[in-house]
C-alpha positions in Angstrom: -18.5 -7.0 -22.7 -22.0 -5.8 -23.3 -23.6 -2.9 -21.6 -26.7 -3.8 -19.6 -29.7 -1.6 -20.2 -30.5 1.0 -17.5 -33.4 0.0 -15.2 -36.9 1.3 -15.9 -37.4 2.6 -12.4 -36.0 6.1 -11.9 -34.6 5.4 -8.5 -32.9 2.2 -9.7 -31.6 4.1 -12.7 -30.1 6.8 -10.5 -28.4 4.2 -8.3 -27.1 2.4 -11.3 -25.5 5.6 -12.7 -24.3 6.9 -9.4 -23.3 3.6 -7.8 -20.8 3.4 -5.0 -19.9 5.9 -2.3 -17.6 7.9 -4.4 -19.9 8.7 -7.3 -22.0 11.4 -5.7 -18.9 12.9 -4.1 -17.2 13.2 -7.5 -20.3 15.0 -8.7 -20.3 17.2 -5.6 -16.8 18.3 -6.4 -17.6 19.0 -10.0 -20.6 21.2 -9.0 -18.0 23.8 -8.0 -16.7 24.0 -11.6 -14.2 22.2 -13.8 -11.5 20.2 -12.1 -8.4 18.4 -13.1 -7.9 14.8 -12.2 -5.3 15.6 -9.5 -7.6 18.3 -8.0 -10.4 15.7 -7.7 -8.1 13.2 -6.1 -6.9 15.8 -3.5 -10.4 16.8 -2.7 -11.6 13.2 -2.3 -9.2 11.9 0.3 -9.0 8.1 0.1 -10.3 7.6 -3.4 -8.0 5.4 -5.6 -6.9 6.6 -9.0 -8.6 3.5 -10.5 -12.0 4.3 -8.8 -11.8 8.0 -9.8 -11.0 7.1 -13.4 -13.8 4.5 -13.5 -16.4 7.0 -12.2 -15.3 9.7 -14.6 -15.4 7.3 -17.6 -18.9 6.1 -16.6 -20.1 9.7 -16.2 -18.6 10.6 -19.6 -20.3 7.6 -21.2 -23.7 8.7 -20.0 -23.3 12.4 -20.8 -23.0 13.5 -17.2 -19.4 14.8 -17.5 -17.3 16.1 -20.4 -13.5 15.5 -20.6 -11.5 18.2 -22.3 -7.8 17.6 -23.2 -5.9 20.8 -24.0 -3.0 20.5 -26.4 -0.4 22.0 -24.1 2.9 20.9 -22.6 2.5 19.5 -20.1 -0.9 18.1 -21.2 -3.9 19.4 -19.3 -7.2 17.6 -18.9 -10.3 19.0 -17.3 -13.6 17.4 -16.3 -16.8 19.4 -16.0 -20.5 18.6 -15.6 -22.7 18.8 -18.6 -26.1 20.4 -18.3 -27.5 16.9 -17.5 -24.9 16.6 -14.8 -25.7 20.1 -13.4 -29.2 18.8 -12.9 -27.8 16.7 -10.1 -27.3 19.9 -8.0 -30.9 19.9 -6.9 -30.8 16.2 -6.1 -27.6 16.5 -4.0 -28.9 19.6 -2.3 -32.1 17.8 -1.3 -30.1 14.8 -0.1 -27.9 17.1 2.0 -30.9 18.9 3.5 -32.6 15.7 4.3 -29.5 14.2 5.9 -28.9 17.2 8.1 -32.5 17.0 9.4 -31.7 13.7 11.1 -30.9 14.2 14.7 -27.8 12.8 16.4 -28.5 9.5 18.1 -29.3 9.7 21.8 -26.6 7.8 23.8 -27.8 4.7 25.5 -28.1 4.9 29.3 
């Protein structure tokens, strides 16, 4: 399978990298610091292990997340944002601020 090139447009590139509803929520959780896989699954109620694994692998591939495996028994693996991934903090903060500015819909009469 070949990897398609990322789009030229910045917004399209952002959407390609953070596709799907879970992607930004995974990043949101990692903004709080390193997390283990099980901690992420518990924080993201409803996410499947397959989807979480897929998102983490994609983020690792593009340098947004690092995966560190510690040689312990039992094995421990942590995921953390790279400096590139930390740059998403401002983006997600702006998205949250904008979303909270939208008023609740007025009920129909």
